[in-house]
C-alpha atoms as one frame of an Amber mdcrd trajectory, in Angstrom:
protein
   0.023  -0.002  -0.033   1.336   3.546  -0.910   2.687   5.435   2.159   1.715
   9.246   1.522   3.882  10.462   4.320   7.128   9.162   2.654   9.521  10.143
  -0.351  10.684   7.450  -2.417  14.162   7.439  -3.877  14.813   4.973  -6.673
  18.556   3.755  -7.431  17.915   4.933 -11.250  17.845   8.638  -9.638  21.452
   8.619  -8.914  22.855   6.463 -11.696  25.344   8.172 -13.862  25.103   5.492
 -16.592  21.568   6.452 -17.200  20.257   9.267 -19.349  17.347  11.757 -17.803
  14.720   9.872 -19.941  15.631   6.683 -18.401  15.182   7.721 -14.822  18.367
   9.922 -13.607  16.980  12.839 -11.634  20.191  14.327 -10.449  22.831  16.107
 -12.635  25.621  13.891 -13.933  28.288  15.950 -11.793  26.405  14.744  -8.533
  25.655  11.238 -10.057  27.194   7.982  -8.977  28.123   5.204 -11.501  25.898
   2.020 -10.631  24.957   2.807  -6.950  23.964  -0.150  -4.899  21.037  -0.295
  -2.504  23.360  -0.573   0.481  25.328   2.505  -0.546  21.968   4.647  -0.797
  20.831   3.227   2.471  24.127   4.144   4.001  23.923   7.675   2.610  20.525
   8.124   3.868  21.531   6.953   7.428  24.283   9.300   7.460  21.837  12.080
   6.626  19.826  10.924   9.594  16.661  10.426   7.562  15.721   6.884   8.685
  15.721   4.955   5.344  13.742   1.804   4.644  15.767   0.282   1.651  13.467
  -2.178  -0.404  14.442  -4.398  -3.779  12.229  -3.716  -6.518  12.012  -2.953
 -10.319  11.839   0.686 -11.239   8.553   1.032 -13.119   9.722   2.362 -16.395
  12.474  -0.415 -16.614  10.866  -3.475 -15.018  13.328  -6.098 -16.577  16.201
  -4.518 -14.679  16.822  -5.374 -11.119  16.803  -2.151  -8.820  15.658  -0.829
  -5.687  14.675   1.952  -3.556  14.698   3.775  -0.187  11.523   4.994   1.456
  12.076   8.133   3.942   9.745  10.399   5.963   8.820  13.498   4.169  10.465
  16.277   5.999  12.079  18.592   3.242  10.990  19.192  -0.385  11.974  15.924
  -2.456  14.262  17.879  -4.796  16.528  19.203  -2.174  16.603  16.063  -0.334
  17.466  14.258  -3.599  20.662  16.578  -4.127  21.646  16.019  -0.384  21.489
  12.295  -0.710  23.306  12.578  -4.134  26.207  14.273  -2.402  26.181  12.050
   0.587  26.208   9.055  -1.932  29.243  10.298  -3.553  30.954  10.468  -0.034
  29.784   6.910   0.975  31.244   5.618  -2.612  34.614   7.507  -1.869  35.209
   5.190   1.270  35.599   2.103  -1.060  37.059   3.965  -3.994  40.548   2.520
  -3.786  39.473  -0.933  -4.108  37.106  -0.180  -6.824  39.723   1.751  -8.812
  42.077  -1.002  -8.999  39.873  -4.088  -9.488  37.375  -2.665 -11.910  39.074
   0.225 -13.900  41.764  -0.211 -16.193  44.002   2.535 -17.023  44.278   2.929
 -20.835  45.977   6.169 -21.415  46.750   9.859 -20.598  45.128  12.883 -21.713
  47.449  15.054 -23.731  44.992  18.080 -24.562  41.684  19.168 -25.866  41.345
  19.644 -29.604  39.864  22.810 -31.056  36.775  20.347 -31.921  36.252  19.411
 -28.314  37.493  16.093 -28.248  40.159  14.858 -25.993  43.175  13.561 -27.416
  44.699  10.583 -25.315  48.308   8.991 -25.509  47.115   5.238 -25.260  49.269
   2.666 -23.219  46.825  -0.232 -23.678  44.767  -1.334 -26.796  41.069  -0.107
 -26.827  38.292  -0.117 -29.182  36.194   2.602 -30.837  33.167   3.112 -29.006
  34.296   1.938 -25.607  33.382   4.406 -22.617  36.303   6.525 -21.403  36.384
   7.115 -17.412  37.950   9.205 -14.987  39.856   8.181 -11.977  36.435   8.355
  -9.860  34.683   5.816 -12.464  32.708   9.011 -14.272  32.268   9.242 -17.774
  34.460  11.433 -19.773  33.156  10.274 -23.317  33.608   7.484 -25.918  36.420
   6.624 -27.974  35.726   8.066 -31.418  38.763   7.041 -33.158  42.148   5.669
 -33.011  44.750   7.854 -34.672  48.680   7.889 -35.285  51.052   4.975 -35.556
  50.374   1.452 -34.856  53.029   1.060 -32.236  52.086   4.275 -30.310  48.546
   5.067 -31.046  46.189   7.945 -29.804  42.547   8.021 -29.217  40.233  10.767
 -29.835  37.404  10.902 -27.227  34.170  12.605 -27.904  33.291  14.286 -24.484
  29.874  13.517 -23.078  30.386  15.046 -19.671  30.740  18.726 -18.361  33.971
  17.547 -16.455  36.942  17.677 -18.501  40.170  16.041 -17.661  43.111  17.888
 -17.535  46.536  17.244 -19.304  48.248  14.592 -17.768  44.926  13.031 -16.203
  44.776   9.227 -16.593  41.890   7.687 -18.652  40.250   4.303 -17.533  37.882
   1.905 -19.030  35.802  -0.768 -17.432  37.499  -4.154 -17.148
């Protein structure tokens, strides 16, 4: 039965891998890649809003496993959503070292941004065009558009999809 005295926050609201039309409700700069129900519950607990985590399926995408937390209505939902997103990134940051070295593979270093807006990356490992390029925190930088240069020391051109641009010398990662 629906509880009218509670806000519901789905995992999809915070997932940086989703587009707005797929259910993400926070800006990419505040989103977290594939948050878990435990992380979302912990972020709410740290904000002292007594969450009730529940596994479930997001209504727009019933084929995908998801979940939500239900919290008592105290503030406007949008403000609470942004506070939870910020706290979720803090909770995610606690285990970041483990995640970084076990799930991300460094493939190169950013050289510069071209006039076209694409990032030029000197590759140290082989990648395929169309692969999603990530920064150190696992956030999307863009997609590898094309490979250029000599075969022995190739470069990649990355079509930027995020407002966060890496700086010259920053490492670039891909999911393993």
